[in-house]
N, C-alpha and C positions, 0 to 999 in steps of 0.2 A: 654696520654695528660691530663686526669683528675688528675692523680697522680702528674704530673708536676705542674699543677695549684694549687693543694692542698698544695704543698710544698711552694708555694709563699705566702700562706695565713698566717696571724699572728697566732702564736701558741695559743693565748688566745681564739680563736674561738673554739678550740677543748677541752678547759678546762671544766670539769664538773661543773655545777652550784652548789653553796653551798646548803647543806641540810637545810630545813626550820625547825625552832623551833616555835611551836605554843605558843601564850601567854596563860596565865592561864584561862582566860574566854573562849576562843575558845576551849581549851582542855577540860574543864569541860563540855561544851555543847556537844562536840563530844562524851565524855564518857557517858553522859546521853542518847544520841541518840543511841549509840551502845547497851547500857543496855536495853533500851525500845524495840528495834527491836529484840534483842536476846531473851528477856523474851516473846515477842509475838510469836516467832518461837517455843519455847519449852513449850508453854501453852498446858496442857494435853488435852484440848478440841479440839485441832487441829487433834488429832488422832481418832476422832469419825467418820470421813468421809475420803475417799481416796482423794477427791479433796483438802481438807484443809491440809491433810498430805503432798501431793506433793508440795503444795504452800509453806508450812513451810520449807520443805527441800530445795527448790529452793532459798528462801529468805535467809536462813541460809548460803547456799553456796555462795551467793552473798556477804554477810557480810564478810565471810572468805577471799574471793578474794580481796575485798576492803582493808581489813587490811593488807594482804600480799603485795599488790601493794604500800601501803604507804611507804614501805622501800625504794622505789626508789627516794623519794623526801623529806621525813620527817626525822627529827633527830631521831636516833635509840632509845633514851630514851623515846620519845613521843610514838613511835610505840610499844615499849616494854610495856608501861603502858596500852595502848589501847588493846593490845592482851590479857594481863592478866585480864583486866576488862571483856573482852568477855568471857574468860574461867571461870571466877568467877561466871558468871550467871548460869552456870550448877551446881553450888554447893550451893549457898545461896538461901534461900526462898524469903526473902525481899519483902513480900506482893504479889508475883506472883501467878497466878492461877495454882496451882500444886497439883496433887494427883496421887500417884502411883497406878494405877488400870488397869484393862483390859478394853480397849476402846470398843465402840459399834461395831467396825468391827473386834474385836477379837485380838488386838495386845496389848502388855504390854507397857505402856507409858514410863517407865524408860528405857526399852530396846531400844526403838526408839530414845530416847534422847542420849543414849550412842552411837548409830550409827551415829547420827548427829555430835557428838563431834569427832568421828573417821574421819568423812569427813574433819573436820578442821585439824586434825593431819596429814591426808594424804596430804592435800594441802601444809602445811608447810614443811613436810618431803621431798616432791618432788620439793621444791622451788630450782631453779638453784643456787641461792646465799645463800643457807642454812648455809653453813659454815661461810660466811662473816657476816651475821646478828646475828650469835650466839656470836659475840664478843669473839673470841677464846682467851684462857688464854695467849698464846704466844704473841698475838697482844697487850696485855696490859703490857708487860714487856718493860720498857724503855731501859734496857740494860741487857745482859746476863753476870753475874759476874763469868765467867768461869776462868778468869785469876786473880780473886781477891784472897784475903787470904782465907784459907780453912774454918775458922769459919764464915766469911761473906757468903761464898758460901753455907755452910750448912744451915745457917739461912734463906737464900733466898729460897732454895728449901723446907725447912720445912714449911715456910709460904705458899708456892705454894700448897703443899700437904694439908694443912689445908683448903685452899680455895676450893680444890676439894671435901674434905670430907663434907664441909658445903653446897654443891650444893643439889638441889632437891626442889620441890615445892609440897609436899604432901597435903598441905591445899587446893590446887586447883584441887584435884582429889577425886571423890566419884563415886562408881559404881552404885548407885541407884537413881540418879537424885538429885535435890535440897533438901537437908535435914539439912542444917545448918542455924541457926538463926543469928549467929554471923556475923558481917561485916568483910570481909577479907581486910587486909591491903596489898596493892601492894608493894612488896619489891623493893629495888633499883636494877638497872641493874647490873647483874653480868655475867662474862664469862660463856658461854655454857648454858645460861638460857633456851633457846628454846629447846635445845636437852634434857635437864633435864625434862622439862615439858612434852615433847612428850614421853620420856621413862617412866615417872611416869604413864601417862595415859594408855600407851600400856601395862605396867605390870599389872595395875589394870584390863585391858580388858582380859588378858590371864586367869584370875581367874573368869571370868564372867560365869553366869549360862547358857547362850545361846552359843551353839557351834560355830555358825557363827561369833559371836563377838570375841570369843577366837581365832579362826583361823585368822581373819582379824587383830587383834592386834598383834598376833605372826608374821604374814607376814610383818607387818609394821616395827616391831623391826628388823627382818631379813634384810629388805630393807634398813633400816637406817644404819646398821652396815656392 
């Protein structure tokens, strides 16, 4: 009965609402908010007590889930920018309270920050719509020139291969916490951007000094592929 009633409803009721694109002022304010909260989470003083350590991890995880859920209603270009702003805070100093040291409870600050960033990688890698939000290369092809002339076809796939070779976001990856004074520029949205970011972070993690971080980064790579 419910299915019969649903068939009588206008098809427009089942259309997904359009994705929202934020204006520049709102987007800048949201960027600043994410930057401030992330900087507070990775403040090295948080790791001097277990209580503040757990609070910083919980807040960081909440920021990650907030960013991930934005894909459901925001324009992908806006979310792409906000996600890279978040990850950039793990790389740039930018006046934050940061010192790579052993905390008062005997943990190395940079190692804890590396684990927090892996929490973010885990949340995105296990996102059910991971492939879709990556803006796959094939989804950006207006037409496959299989039946075109051979020289046009070769040029098309040559350009595609160049796009693949240019992927990667190494500037957003550092194994030892914020150590860059330069201000990172968020690149434009490209196909497979999130996969490349995750792979770069996990590859850096596999070469980490702590064995648990190595194993976790390796297992995430295995899970991703």
